[in-house]
N, C-alpha and C positions, 0 to 999 in steps of 0.2 A: 513073271520074269522081268528083271530090270533092263531097260534099254542101255546099250553101250554107246556112250557119247564119244565123239572125236574132237580133236583140236580143230578150231575154226568152223565148227558147226554153227549155223545160225538157227536159234530156237525162238519159239514164242512162249512167253510165260502166261500164267493164268491171270495175273494182275498187271496192268500197264505201269510203266515207270512214270513218275510225276511230270516228266517232260512231254508225255503224251504218246510215246512210241511203245510198242510191245515186242520189238525185235532185239535180241541180244546175241552177241557172238562169244563163243567159248574161247578164252585166250590162255587158260591154264587148267590142266587136269591133274588130279592126285586125290588125296583124301578129301581135299576141298576143291571146289571148282570156282575159278574166277571168270566172270562174264562181264562184257563191256556193252553198254547201251549203244545201239546203232544211231540213236538220235542225238544225244548230247555227249557221248564218249565217256560217261561216268562208268567206273568199274566197281564191281561188288564181289567179295569173296564169301561164298556160302558152303556149308558142308554138303558133300555129295548126296547124302540121304535127303536133306531138305530140298536140294535142287531137283532131285528126281520127283519129289512131291509137288513142287511148284511149276514144273515145266508142263506146257500144254501139248506142244508138238515140235518136231524138228522140221524147219522150213527148208534147209539146204545143208549139204555136206560138201567138204572140199572135193573138187573134181566132178561135182554133180551139176546138171544143168536145169534143175527144177527150182532154182531160187526165185522167190516171188519179188517182183519189182514194186 
């Protein structure tokens, strides 16, 4: 079963961004998902299916207090 992602979730991807960070924030949902790097603010638009394959885990969701510092 595929995980349901929410707007403003912070996720960890399997591969780090070239800037060195591995944390991304979901800023757009639809057929494609736009994510923004938490390190350098670069944004990437990828298909939902590809995103689901590349995501490692959800670090935090809006209104959740388990965000990693």
